[in-house]
C-alpha positions as CSV (number, residue, x, y, z in Angstrom):
1,F,32.7,-0.4,20.0
2,E,33.6,1.0,23.2
3,R,37.0,-0.9,23.4
4,A,37.9,0.5,19.9
5,I,37.3,4.0,21.1
6,Y,39.2,3.9,24.2
7,A,42.1,2.0,22.5
8,S,42.1,4.8,19.8
9,Q,41.3,2.2,17.0
10,P,38.9,2.6,14.3
11,A,35.4,1.9,15.2
12,V,32.5,0.6,12.8
13,V,28.9,1.4,13.2
14,R,26.9,-1.3,11.4
15,T,23.2,-0.5,10.5
16,T,20.4,-2.4,8.6
17,L,17.7,-0.4,6.9
18,S,14.6,-1.5,5.0
19,G,15.1,-1.0,1.5
20,T,11.3,-1.3,0.8
21,N,10.9,2.4,1.8
22,L,13.5,4.5,0.1
23,S,12.4,8.0,1.4
24,A,12.5,6.7,4.9
25,D,15.9,4.9,4.1
26,G,17.3,8.1,2.9
27,V,16.4,10.3,5.8
28,L,17.8,7.5,8.2
29,T,20.9,7.1,6.2
30,R,21.5,10.8,6.2
31,D,20.8,11.1,10.0
32,L,23.1,8.1,10.8
33,Q,26.0,9.6,8.8
34,L,25.4,12.9,10.5
35,T,25.5,11.2,14.1
36,A,28.7,9.1,13.2
37,S,30.4,12.3,11.8
38,T,29.4,14.3,14.8
39,F,30.6,11.7,17.2
40,S,33.8,11.4,15.2
41,G,34.5,15.0,15.5
42,G,34.1,15.1,19.0
43,I,36.3,12.2,19.7
44,A,38.9,13.6,17.5
45,L,38.7,17.0,19.2
46,Q,39.0,15.5,22.6
47,R,41.9,13.3,21.7
48,F,44.0,15.9,20.0
49,E,43.3,18.8,22.3
50,L,45.0,16.5,24.9
51,L,48.0,16.5,22.7
52,G,48.0,20.2,22.5
53,L,46.7,20.6,19.0
54,D,44.1,23.3,18.1
55,K,40.5,22.5,17.0
56,E,40.9,22.9,13.2
57,E,43.9,20.8,13.1
58,A,42.4,18.2,15.5
59,L,39.3,17.7,13.2
60,A,41.4,17.4,10.1
61,R,43.5,14.8,11.5
62,V,41.3,11.8,12.1
63,Q,38.0,10.3,11.2
64,P,37.7,7.4,14.0
65,I,34.1,6.1,13.4
66,S,33.1,4.8,10.1
67,L,29.4,3.8,9.1
68,I,28.5,0.8,7.0
69,D,24.8,0.5,6.3
70,Q,23.2,-2.6,4.6
71,P,19.7,-2.1,3.2
72,L,17.5,-5.1,3.8
73,F,15.0,-6.9,1.2
74,N,15.9,-4.3,-1.7
75,P,19.6,-4.0,-1.5
76,T,20.0,-2.6,-4.9
77,L,17.6,0.4,-4.0
78,N,15.7,-0.4,-7.3
79,Y,12.9,2.2,-7.6
80,A,11.0,-0.3,-9.9
81,H,10.8,-2.7,-6.9
82,Y,9.9,0.3,-4.5
83,L,7.3,2.3,-6.5
84,G,6.3,-0.4,-9.4
85,P,3.8,-2.5,-7.0
86,G,2.2,0.4,-5.4
87,L,1.5,2.3,-8.6
88,M,0.3,-0.7,-10.7
89,A,-2.0,-2.0,-7.8
90,M,-3.4,1.8,-7.5
91,M,-4.2,1.7,-11.2
92,L,-5.9,-1.7,-10.7
93,L,-8.0,-0.6,-7.7
94,M,-9.1,2.5,-9.5
95,S,-10.2,0.6,-12.3
96,V,-12.2,-1.7,-10.2
97,L,-13.9,1.3,-8.4
98,T,-14.7,3.0,-11.4
99,T,-16.0,0.2,-13.4
100,T,-18.2,-1.1,-10.6
101,L,-19.5,2.3,-9.9
102,W,-20.5,2.7,-13.6
103,A,-21.8,-0.8,-14.0
104,V,-24.3,-0.4,-11.0
105,G,-24.8,3.3,-10.9
106,G,-25.1,3.4,-14.4
107,E,-28.4,1.3,-14.1
108,L,-30.0,4.2,-12.0
109,R,-28.6,7.0,-14.4
110,H,-30.2,5.4,-17.3
111,G,-33.4,4.2,-15.8
112,T,-32.9,0.6,-16.6
113,A,-32.7,-0.5,-13.0
114,A,-36.0,-2.1,-12.8
115,T,-35.5,-4.1,-16.1
116,W,-32.0,-5.4,-14.8
117,L,-33.7,-6.5,-11.5
118,F,-36.7,-8.1,-13.4
119,T,-34.1,-10.0,-15.7
120,A,-32.7,-11.5,-12.7
121,R,-36.2,-12.7,-11.5
122,R,-36.2,-9.9,-8.8
123,S,-33.2,-11.3,-7.0
124,L,-30.7,-8.6,-6.1
125,S,-28.0,-11.2,-5.3
126,S,-28.1,-12.8,-8.9
127,A,-28.3,-9.4,-10.5
128,L,-25.2,-8.2,-8.7
129,I,-23.3,-11.5,-9.4
130,G,-24.3,-11.5,-13.0
131,K,-23.6,-7.9,-13.5
132,L,-20.0,-7.9,-11.5
133,L,-18.7,-11.4,-12.1
134,P,-17.5,-10.5,-15.8
135,Y,-15.8,-7.5,-14.5
136,T,-14.3,-9.5,-11.8
137,G,-12.9,-12.0,-14.3
138,L,-11.5,-9.2,-16.7
139,H,-9.9,-7.3,-13.6
140,L,-8.4,-10.7,-12.5
141,L,-6.7,-11.1,-16.0
142,L,-5.6,-7.4,-15.9
143,A,-4.0,-8.4,-12.4
144,Q,-2.1,-11.2,-13.9
145,F,-0.6,-8.8,-16.5
146,M,0.4,-6.6,-13.7
147,L,2.1,-9.4,-12.0
148,L,3.6,-10.8,-15.0
149,L,5.1,-7.3,-15.7
150,L,6.2,-6.7,-12.1
151,I,8.1,-10.1,-11.9
152,G,9.1,-10.8,-15.5
153,G,9.7,-7.2,-16.7
154,F,10.8,-5.5,-13.6
155,H,12.4,-8.8,-12.0
156,L,10.6,-8.2,-8.6
157,P,11.8,-11.2,-6.8
158,V,9.1,-13.6,-5.3
159,R,10.8,-14.9,-2.2
160,G,7.4,-16.0,-0.4
161,S,4.2,-17.5,-1.9
162,L,2.9,-16.5,-5.2
163,L,-0.5,-18.5,-4.4
164,L,-0.8,-16.2,-1.3
165,L,-0.1,-13.1,-3.5
166,E,-2.6,-14.3,-6.0
167,A,-5.3,-14.8,-3.4
168,G,-4.6,-11.4,-1.9
169,T,-5.0,-9.8,-5.4
170,L,-8.5,-11.5,-5.9
171,L,-9.5,-10.3,-2.4
172,L,-8.3,-6.7,-3.4
173,I,-10.6,-6.8,-6.5
174,L,-13.6,-8.1,-4.4
175,A,-12.9,-5.5,-1.7
176,Y,-13.0,-2.7,-4.1
177,Q,-16.1,-4.1,-5.8
178,A,-17.7,-4.2,-2.3
179,I,-17.0,-0.7,-1.4
180,A,-18.3,0.5,-4.7
181,L,-21.5,-1.2,-4.1
182,A,-21.7,0.4,-0.6
183,V,-21.0,3.9,-1.9
184,V,-23.8,3.5,-4.6
185,A,-26.3,1.9,-2.2
186,A,-25.6,4.9,0.2
187,T,-26.0,7.7,-2.3
188,G,-28.2,6.3,-5.0
189,N,-26.6,8.8,-7.4
190,L,-23.8,8.0,-10.0
191,R,-22.1,11.2,-10.3
192,L,-21.9,11.7,-6.3
193,S,-20.7,7.9,-6.1
194,L,-17.8,8.6,-8.8
195,S,-16.8,11.6,-6.9
196,L,-16.6,9.9,-3.4
197,G,-15.3,6.7,-4.8
198,G,-12.7,8.4,-6.8
199,G,-11.5,10.4,-3.7
200,Y,-11.5,7.5,-1.4
201,G,-9.5,5.4,-4.1
202,V,-6.7,8.0,-4.6
203,A,-6.2,8.6,-0.8
204,A,-5.3,4.9,-0.3
205,F,-1.7,5.6,-1.6
206,S,-1.0,8.3,1.0
207,F,-2.1,6.1,3.8
208,S,-0.3,2.8,2.4
209,G,3.0,3.1,4.2
210,L,5.0,3.3,0.8
211,T,5.9,6.9,1.3
212,F,6.1,7.0,4.9
213,P,6.0,3.9,7.1
214,T,2.6,3.3,9.0
215,M,4.3,2.2,12.2
216,A,5.6,5.9,12.3
217,M,2.5,7.5,11.8
218,F,0.3,9.1,14.6
219,P,-2.0,6.5,16.2
220,L,-5.1,7.9,14.6
221,V,-3.5,8.1,11.1
222,R,-2.4,4.4,11.6
223,I,-6.3,3.5,12.2
224,V,-7.3,5.6,9.2
225,S,-4.8,3.6,7.2
226,R,-6.7,0.3,8.0
227,L,-9.8,1.9,6.2
228,F,-8.1,1.1,2.8
229,P,-7.7,-2.4,1.5
230,F,-4.7,-1.2,-0.4
231,T,-2.7,-1.0,2.7
232,P,-2.8,-4.7,3.9
233,Y,-2.5,-5.5,0.3
234,M,0.7,-3.7,-0.2
235,E,1.9,-5.2,3.1
236,L,1.2,-8.7,1.5
237,M,2.9,-7.7,-1.7
238,I,6.0,-6.6,0.1
239,D,6.0,-9.7,2.5
240,Q,5.7,-12.2,-0.4
241,T,8.0,-10.6,-2.8
242,L,11.0,-8.7,-1.1
243,R,10.9,-9.8,2.3
244,G,10.2,-13.6,1.9
245,A,8.0,-13.6,4.9
246,P,6.5,-16.8,6.2
247,A,2.9,-17.7,5.1
248,L,1.6,-17.0,8.6
249,Y,2.1,-13.2,8.2
250,A,0.0,-13.3,5.3
251,A,-3.3,-14.2,7.4
252,T,-3.8,-10.7,8.9
253,P,-3.6,-8.9,5.5
254,L,-5.9,-11.4,4.0
255,L,-8.4,-11.1,6.9
256,E,-8.6,-7.3,6.7
257,M,-9.3,-7.5,3.0
258,G,-11.9,-10.1,3.5
259,L,-13.8,-7.9,6.0
260,F,-14.3,-5.4,3.3
261,L,-16.6,-7.8,1.6
262,L,-19.1,-7.4,4.5
263,L,-19.4,-3.7,4.1
264,P,-22.3,-3.6,1.4
265,L,-24.4,-6.1,3.3
266,P,-26.2,-3.7,5.6
267,L,-27.1,-1.6,2.6
268,M,-28.6,-4.1,0.4
269,G,-32.1,-3.0,1.3
270,R,-31.4,0.5,0.5
271,L,-29.8,-0.4,-3.0
272,R,-33.1,-2.4,-3.6
273,R,-35.3,0.7,-3.0
274,H,-33.0,2.8,-5.2
275,L,-33.3,0.2,-8.0
276,T,-37.0,0.0,-7.7
277,N,-38.0,3.6,-6.9
278,P,-38.2,5.7,-10.2
279,I,-37.6,9.0,-8.0
280,T,-33.8,7.9,-8.0
281,W,-33.5,7.3,-11.7
282,Y,-32.1,9.7,-14.4
283,R,-30.3,11.7,-11.7
284,L,-27.3,13.6,-13.2
């Protein structure tokens, strides 16, 4: 680059940008073009002023630096590949959250908690498994439709492991079921649980890194982004589809989502008290 500039030859600046984040890609492309054009103008001005030309004529005579940018992973800049996985996964997790909140919190709201627990022979774990397993299966089928639509309909490439993507999808469903259980156990109120769960679920998109890369966020915001299973799931989704990352890179997102399954465990005693205490029944 330096030799070309000193030799008065055309110089090329090559950049590679991540096509998985179109908003950041657009800002970077604009800034790179502005930098190249400003640098070009400075060189042209200096060069032709030495030849005795005025400023306007100098800038009009030459553009010595050209910019060639190459988007990575999403070279066609396809918005379906950019927004499709995030929006569909958001609809899936919101369905998981609200369904689980209604399924468990509804037992309190309608005063059937004691009967539900008695049917499971007072085993809370059996009651929860019997209640949530059908919903887990239904959401897993819904997730298969989501993946089929993304891969078959929107032609999202799968350059990594589809098996890891399936495992991550299952963990996403289980993680949001665990979060919903924790919310119901903490509040003992269906309406409050739905409000808190809905707000928490919607906020996940803002911190996922789809609209603004997590690596460029403030440190505190990066920490907050890890409080949502949606964030590691989208990292896994992008790695195993657009990027074609090795399987080793899936370990961290899978582990992060798996940790959410432990969230309701300390609250199981509180949930049992809600289910067996008539005071917590029939709350609006």
